[in-house]
C-alpha positions as CSV (number, residue, x, y, z in Angstrom):
1,X,9.4,-19.8,6.4
2,X,12.5,-19.5,4.2
3,X,12.5,-20.1,0.5
4,X,13.7,-23.7,1.2
5,X,10.9,-24.3,3.8
6,X,7.7,-23.9,1.8
7,X,4.6,-25.1,3.5
8,X,2.9,-25.5,0.2
9,X,4.4,-27.0,-3.0
10,X,5.7,-24.2,-5.2
11,X,4.3,-23.6,-8.7
12,X,6.3,-21.2,-10.8
13,X,4.8,-17.8,-11.6
14,X,4.9,-18.5,-15.4
15,X,2.9,-21.7,-14.9
16,X,0.4,-20.2,-12.5
17,X,-0.3,-17.0,-14.4
18,X,1.5,-16.9,-17.6
19,X,-0.3,-19.9,-18.9
20,X,-3.7,-18.5,-18.0
21,X,-4.4,-17.0,-21.4
22,X,-3.5,-20.2,-23.1
23,X,-4.7,-23.1,-20.9
24,X,-5.7,-22.1,-17.4
25,X,-9.0,-20.3,-18.0
26,X,-11.8,-22.6,-18.8
27,X,-12.8,-22.0,-22.5
28,X,-16.5,-21.8,-22.0
29,X,-18.5,-20.0,-24.6
30,X,-19.9,-16.7,-23.3
31,X,-23.1,-17.3,-21.3
32,X,-26.1,-15.0,-22.0
33,X,-26.5,-14.7,-18.2
34,X,-22.9,-13.7,-17.7
35,X,-23.6,-10.0,-17.8
36,X,-26.1,-10.3,-15.0
37,X,-24.2,-12.7,-12.8
38,X,-21.1,-10.5,-12.9
39,X,-22.9,-7.3,-12.4
40,X,-25.2,-6.0,-9.7
41,X,-26.4,-9.5,-8.8
42,X,-22.8,-10.5,-8.1
43,X,-22.3,-7.5,-5.8
44,X,-25.3,-8.6,-3.7
45,X,-23.8,-12.0,-3.3
46,X,-20.4,-10.5,-2.4
47,X,-22.1,-8.4,0.3
48,X,-23.8,-11.4,1.8
49,X,-20.6,-13.5,1.9
50,X,-18.6,-10.6,3.3
51,X,-21.0,-10.3,6.1
52,X,-20.7,-14.0,6.8
53,X,-16.9,-13.9,7.0
54,X,-16.6,-10.6,8.9
55,X,-16.4,-11.9,12.4
56,X,-13.7,-14.4,11.4
57,X,-11.7,-11.8,9.6
58,X,-11.8,-9.5,12.6
59,X,-10.5,-12.4,14.7
60,X,-7.7,-12.9,12.1
61,X,-6.8,-9.2,12.3
62,X,-6.6,-9.3,16.1
63,X,-4.4,-12.4,15.9
64,X,-2.0,-10.6,13.5
65,X,-2.2,-7.5,15.6
66,X,-1.1,-9.4,18.7
67,X,1.7,-11.1,16.8
68,X,3.3,-8.3,14.8
69,X,6.3,-9.1,12.5
70,X,8.6,-6.4,11.1
71,X,9.8,-6.1,7.6
72,X,11.3,-9.3,6.3
73,X,10.2,-11.3,9.4
74,X,6.6,-12.1,8.4
75,X,7.0,-15.9,8.7
76,X,4.0,-16.5,10.8
77,X,1.8,-14.0,9.0
78,X,2.7,-15.5,5.6
79,X,2.0,-19.0,6.8
80,X,-1.5,-18.0,8.0
81,X,-2.2,-16.3,4.7
82,X,-1.0,-19.3,2.7
83,X,-3.1,-21.6,4.8
84,X,-6.3,-19.5,4.3
85,X,-5.8,-19.2,0.6
86,X,-5.1,-22.9,0.1
87,X,-8.3,-23.7,2.1
88,X,-10.2,-21.4,-0.2
89,X,-9.0,-23.4,-3.2
90,X,-6.5,-21.0,-4.7
91,X,-3.3,-22.1,-6.2
92,X,-0.6,-20.8,-3.8
93,X,3.1,-20.0,-4.1
94,X,5.0,-19.1,-1.0
95,X,8.4,-17.6,-0.3
96,X,8.1,-15.1,-3.2
97,X,10.6,-12.3,-2.7
98,X,11.2,-13.4,0.9
99,X,8.0,-14.1,2.8
100,X,5.7,-13.1,-0.1
101,X,2.6,-15.2,-0.9
102,X,0.9,-15.3,-4.2
103,X,-2.6,-16.9,-4.6
104,X,-4.3,-17.4,-8.0
105,X,-8.1,-17.7,-8.4
106,X,-9.5,-18.5,-11.9
107,X,-13.0,-17.7,-12.8
108,X,-15.3,-19.7,-15.0
109,X,-15.5,-17.3,-17.9
110,X,-12.9,-15.7,-20.2
111,X,-11.6,-12.4,-19.0
112,X,-8.6,-10.4,-17.9
113,X,-6.0,-11.1,-15.2
114,X,-6.0,-8.5,-12.4
115,X,-3.9,-8.4,-9.2
116,X,-4.6,-7.3,-5.7
117,X,-1.7,-6.4,-3.4
118,X,-1.9,-6.5,0.4
119,X,1.2,-5.7,2.6
120,X,1.8,-7.8,5.7
121,X,4.6,-6.3,7.8
122,X,4.3,-4.3,11.0
123,X,6.0,-0.9,11.6
124,X,9.5,-1.2,13.1
125,X,10.2,0.8,16.2
126,X,12.3,3.5,14.5
127,X,9.4,4.4,12.2
128,X,6.8,4.7,14.9
129,X,5.7,8.1,16.2
130,X,5.5,7.8,20.0
131,X,5.6,4.1,19.8
132,X,7.6,1.4,21.7
133,X,10.7,-0.5,21.1
134,X,9.4,-3.4,19.0
135,X,7.4,-3.8,15.8
136,X,3.7,-2.8,16.1
137,X,0.8,-2.8,13.6
138,X,0.4,1.0,13.5
139,X,-0.1,1.3,9.8
140,X,-3.0,-1.0,9.3
141,X,-1.2,-3.8,7.5
142,X,-3.0,-6.3,9.8
143,X,-6.3,-5.0,8.4
144,X,-4.9,-5.1,4.8
145,X,-4.0,-8.7,5.2
146,X,-7.3,-9.7,6.7
147,X,-9.1,-7.8,3.9
148,X,-7.0,-9.5,1.2
149,X,-7.8,-12.9,2.7
150,X,-11.5,-12.0,2.9
151,X,-11.6,-10.9,-0.7
152,X,-10.0,-14.2,-1.8
153,X,-12.5,-16.2,0.3
154,X,-15.5,-14.4,-1.0
155,X,-14.5,-14.5,-4.7
156,X,-13.5,-18.2,-4.3
157,X,-17.1,-19.0,-3.3
158,X,-18.3,-17.2,-6.4
159,X,-15.7,-18.5,-8.9
160,X,-18.5,-20.1,-11.0
161,X,-19.8,-16.6,-11.7
162,X,-16.4,-14.9,-12.2
163,X,-14.6,-13.9,-15.4
164,X,-10.9,-13.9,-15.8
165,X,-8.3,-14.5,-13.1
166,X,-7.6,-12.7,-9.8
167,X,-4.0,-12.9,-8.5
168,X,-3.6,-12.1,-4.8
169,X,-0.2,-10.6,-3.9
170,X,0.6,-10.6,-0.2
171,X,3.8,-8.6,0.1
172,X,6.4,-8.5,2.8
173,X,8.7,-5.6,3.8
174,X,6.7,-2.6,2.7
175,X,7.8,-0.5,5.6
176,X,11.4,-0.5,4.6
177,X,10.5,-0.2,0.9
178,X,12.3,-3.4,-0.1
179,X,9.4,-6.0,-0.4
180,X,7.9,-4.9,-3.7
181,X,11.3,-4.9,-5.5
182,X,12.1,-8.3,-4.0
183,X,8.9,-9.8,-5.3
184,X,9.4,-8.2,-8.7
185,X,12.9,-9.7,-8.9
186,X,11.7,-13.2,-8.0
187,X,11.5,-15.6,-10.9
188,X,8.2,-17.0,-9.5
189,X,6.5,-13.6,-10.1
190,X,6.1,-11.8,-13.3
191,X,4.0,-8.7,-13.0
192,X,3.7,-8.3,-16.8
193,X,1.3,-11.2,-16.8
194,X,-1.2,-9.0,-15.1
195,X,-3.4,-6.5,-16.9
196,X,-3.8,-4.4,-13.8
197,X,-3.0,-4.4,-10.1
198,X,-4.9,-2.7,-7.2
199,X,-4.4,-2.0,-3.5
200,X,-6.1,-0.4,-0.6
201,X,-4.6,1.4,2.5
202,X,-6.1,2.5,5.8
203,X,-6.8,6.2,5.7
204,X,-7.6,8.9,8.2
205,X,-11.1,9.4,6.8
206,X,-14.5,8.4,8.2
207,X,-15.3,4.7,8.2
208,X,-17.6,3.9,5.4
209,X,-15.8,6.1,2.9
210,X,-13.2,5.1,0.4
211,X,-11.1,7.9,-1.2
212,X,-9.6,7.6,-4.7
213,X,-6.4,9.3,-6.1
214,X,-6.8,10.5,-9.7
215,X,-3.4,11.5,-11.0
216,X,-2.1,11.6,-7.4
217,X,-1.0,9.0,-4.9
218,X,2.0,9.3,-2.7
219,X,5.3,11.0,-3.0
220,X,8.5,9.1,-3.5
221,X,11.5,9.7,-1.3
222,X,15.1,10.9,-1.8
223,X,17.9,10.4,0.7
224,X,21.3,11.8,1.1
225,X,24.3,12.3,3.4
226,X,26.6,15.3,4.0
227,X,29.9,14.9,5.7
228,X,31.3,18.0,7.6
229,X,34.9,17.9,8.7
230,X,37.3,20.1,10.5
231,X,37.2,22.0,13.9
232,X,33.7,22.5,15.2
233,X,32.2,19.9,12.8
234,X,29.2,19.0,15.0
235,X,28.1,22.6,15.5
236,X,28.5,23.4,11.8
237,X,26.7,20.3,10.8
238,X,23.8,21.1,13.1
239,X,23.5,24.6,11.6
240,X,23.6,23.1,8.1
241,X,20.9,20.5,9.1
242,X,18.7,23.4,10.3
243,X,19.2,25.1,6.9
244,X,18.2,21.9,5.0
245,X,15.1,21.5,7.2
246,X,14.2,25.1,6.3
247,X,13.6,24.0,2.7
248,X,10.4,22.3,3.7
249,X,7.2,24.0,2.6
250,X,5.0,21.8,4.8
251,X,5.9,21.3,8.5
252,X,5.6,18.0,10.1
253,X,2.3,17.8,12.1
254,X,2.5,18.3,15.8
255,X,-1.1,17.4,16.8
256,X,-4.6,16.6,15.8
257,X,-5.4,20.1,14.5
258,X,-2.5,19.8,12.0
259,X,-3.7,16.4,10.9
260,X,-7.2,17.6,10.4
261,X,-6.0,20.6,8.3
262,X,-3.9,18.3,6.1
263,X,-6.7,15.9,5.5
264,X,-9.1,18.7,4.6
265,X,-6.5,20.1,2.2
266,X,-6.3,16.8,0.3
267,X,-9.9,17.1,-0.6
268,X,-9.5,20.6,-2.2
269,X,-8.9,21.1,-5.9
270,X,-6.0,23.5,-6.3
271,X,-5.4,23.3,-2.6
272,X,-2.3,24.2,-0.6
273,X,-0.7,20.7,-1.2
274,X,-0.6,20.9,-5.0
275,X,3.1,21.3,-4.6
276,X,5.2,20.6,-1.4
277,X,8.5,19.6,0.1
278,X,8.9,17.9,3.4
279,X,12.4,17.4,4.9
280,X,14.0,15.6,7.7
281,X,17.7,16.2,8.4
282,X,19.8,15.5,11.5
283,X,23.3,15.0,12.6
284,X,24.4,11.4,13.4
285,X,25.0,10.7,17.1
286,X,28.5,9.3,16.5
287,X,29.9,12.8,15.5
288,X,33.4,13.7,16.7
289,X,35.0,17.0,17.3
290,X,36.3,17.1,13.7
291,X,33.8,15.0,11.8
292,X,30.0,14.9,11.6
293,X,27.6,13.4,9.2
294,X,24.2,14.7,8.3
295,X,21.6,12.2,7.2
296,X,18.6,13.7,5.3
297,X,15.5,12.6,3.6
298,X,12.8,14.5,1.8
299,X,9.6,14.0,-0.2
300,X,8.3,16.4,-2.8
301,X,5.4,16.8,-5.1
302,X,5.3,16.7,-8.1
303,X,8.0,14.1,-8.5
304,X,10.0,16.2,-10.9
305,X,10.8,18.8,-8.2
306,X,13.5,16.5,-6.7
307,X,16.1,18.0,-9.0
308,X,15.6,21.5,-7.7
309,X,15.5,20.3,-4.1
310,X,18.8,18.5,-4.7
311,X,20.3,21.6,-6.1
312,X,19.1,23.7,-3.1
313,X,20.6,21.2,-0.7
314,X,23.9,21.2,-2.5
315,X,24.0,25.0,-2.5
316,X,23.5,25.1,1.2
317,X,26.1,22.4,1.8
318,X,28.6,24.1,-0.4
319,X,29.8,20.6,-1.3
320,X,28.7,17.5,-3.1
321,X,26.0,15.6,-1.3
322,X,25.9,11.8,-1.5
323,X,22.6,11.1,-3.2
324,X,21.4,7.8,-4.8
325,X,21.3,7.8,-8.6
326,X,17.6,8.3,-8.5
327,X,15.1,8.8,-5.7
328,X,12.5,6.2,-4.8
329,X,9.6,6.8,-7.3
330,X,6.3,8.4,-6.5
331,X,3.1,6.4,-6.5
332,X,0.8,7.8,-9.2
333,X,-2.7,6.5,-10.0
334,X,-3.9,6.9,-13.6
335,X,-6.5,9.6,-13.6
336,X,-9.2,7.9,-15.7
337,X,-8.9,4.6,-13.9
338,X,-9.2,6.3,-10.5
339,X,-12.4,8.0,-11.6
340,X,-13.7,4.8,-13.0
341,X,-13.1,3.2,-9.6
342,X,-14.9,6.0,-7.8
343,X,-18.0,5.6,-10.0
344,X,-18.0,1.9,-9.5
345,X,-17.7,2.1,-5.7
346,X,-20.4,4.8,-5.5
347,X,-22.8,2.5,-7.4
348,X,-21.8,-0.6,-5.4
349,X,-21.5,0.9,-1.9
350,X,-24.1,3.7,-2.1
351,X,-24.2,7.5,-1.9
352,X,-21.6,9.2,0.4
353,X,-19.3,6.2,0.2
354,X,-16.6,7.8,-1.9
355,X,-14.3,10.8,-1.8
356,X,-11.7,12.2,-4.2
357,X,-8.2,13.3,-3.0
358,X,-6.6,16.0,-5.2
359,X,-3.2,15.9,-3.6
360,X,-0.6,13.5,-2.2
361,X,-0.2,13.0,1.5
362,X,3.1,14.8,2.3
363,X,4.6,12.4,4.9
364,X,4.0,9.0,3.5
365,X,5.6,6.8,0.9
366,X,4.7,3.4,-0.5
367,X,6.6,0.8,-2.5
368,X,3.4,-0.2,-4.4
369,X,4.8,2.6,-6.6
370,X,7.1,0.0,-8.2
371,X,4.1,-2.1,-9.3
372,X,2.3,0.9,-10.8
373,X,5.5,1.9,-12.6
374,X,5.0,-1.3,-14.6
375,X,1.3,-1.8,-15.1
376,X,-1.8,0.4,-14.5
377,X,-3.8,0.1,-11.3
378,X,-5.4,1.9,-8.4
379,X,-4.5,2.7,-4.8
380,X,-7.4,3.9,-2.7
381,X,-7.8,4.9,1.0
382,X,-10.2,2.9,3.2
383,X,-11.7,5.1,5.9
384,X,-10.9,3.7,9.4
385,X,-11.9,6.6,11.6
386,X,-14.6,5.7,14.0
387,X,-17.5,8.2,14.3
388,X,-16.5,11.1,16.6
389,X,-13.0,9.7,17.2
390,X,-9.9,12.0,17.2
391,X,-8.1,11.9,13.9
392,X,-5.0,10.6,15.6
393,X,-6.7,7.3,16.1
394,X,-6.8,6.8,12.3
395,X,-3.5,8.3,11.2
396,X,-0.9,5.6,10.4
397,X,2.3,5.3,12.3
398,X,1.0,7.2,15.4
399,X,1.1,5.2,18.6
400,X,-2.6,6.2,19.0
401,X,-3.6,4.4,15.8
402,X,-6.8,2.4,16.6
403,X,-8.7,1.7,13.3
404,X,-12.4,0.9,13.3
405,X,-12.6,-2.8,12.6
406,X,-15.9,-2.5,10.8
407,X,-13.8,-1.2,7.9
408,X,-12.6,-4.8,7.2
409,X,-16.0,-5.9,6.0
410,X,-16.4,-2.7,4.0
411,X,-13.0,-3.2,2.4
412,X,-13.9,-6.8,1.4
413,X,-17.2,-5.8,-0.2
414,X,-15.7,-2.8,-2.1
415,X,-12.6,-4.5,-3.5
416,X,-14.1,-7.9,-4.2
417,X,-16.7,-6.2,-6.4
418,X,-14.1,-3.9,-8.0
419,X,-11.7,-6.8,-8.9
420,X,-14.6,-8.9,-10.3
421,X,-15.6,-5.9,-12.4
422,X,-12.0,-5.3,-13.7
423,X,-11.4,-9.0,-14.5
424,X,-14.4,-9.1,-16.8
425,X,-13.7,-5.9,-18.8
């Protein structure tokens, strides 16, 4: 759907959310039973409903997986999401920032307004590791979409017991880091109307475990180009690219053993990934005998290190490098909120259901960072590694990515309860 072909009548963001505090939330006096109905008793009801919806959500995920749509092309996916949210009774706005869908669910009692973001696009061919020539769901966004729909369906059935408002943000074009900004720029969406926003991503950890990120998250990304001219430009550019790649402190993984080591390092306080730089630099294929261009990108942690990395690249190049004004920002989860989430999930999901990551994953970025730059929130990892499976089956962007579908129901249970808890604070 284009912005001018909306399947559902549009309601402006200000009307849908901005008016919530004044008119949209039913002004019912606090009920003495509210604390019980929005606490442990509510989680039990969430668990029951999640189990009831699980088979249908797995079928939805398989449908999305069989019909992948790359960044900016999520027409069919967005239409399915809008249809499901509307059927659940949410107020739905489509075409936000392209193919974005926003659904609003209001609870019975006064409370806060919290958001939940799910990304919808598939991985384009150029970003796949060992993949094919067309977009594929190798990053778990098909699971993310199904989980987001499931959370909305579950909480909609329980709206008479909910406090506050939950806003579901189904985002397009995450893979090329343009969708979040497009939604933020859209007049139908004003993130400042939210008190918090939360998200979940598939992770290479055991199914049944959710990992939180206190004071960490994901690195941003910086890009640049270097133009080499004169005789022998391609050879000199190749040598320079090798030197730039040598600035990396963490090598790109080459197999399952590397992925296992990285995953274990994330769980260690003061581990080897407390600081890192990963670099990719290469010479464009259209180089001529007297002109070659190097394209480079790098990620670093902590975010402030990008200035020293830029300086090092410019020293190697012995010339000005064409960098953007600022790199794409890192995603950082507030420490106290992440630990609050970990405690809540451990109570709700049981012992052994949580883990804490103490470092950022070196090779991945995420434009949810733009949301967290504006309001607080969390970004947790949902374990999708089947028991005994090779880690390469649960590591996003690999062609071997085969997430355990039982994680869908677990994600719905965990995040539905978390959102209900945060909306009533």
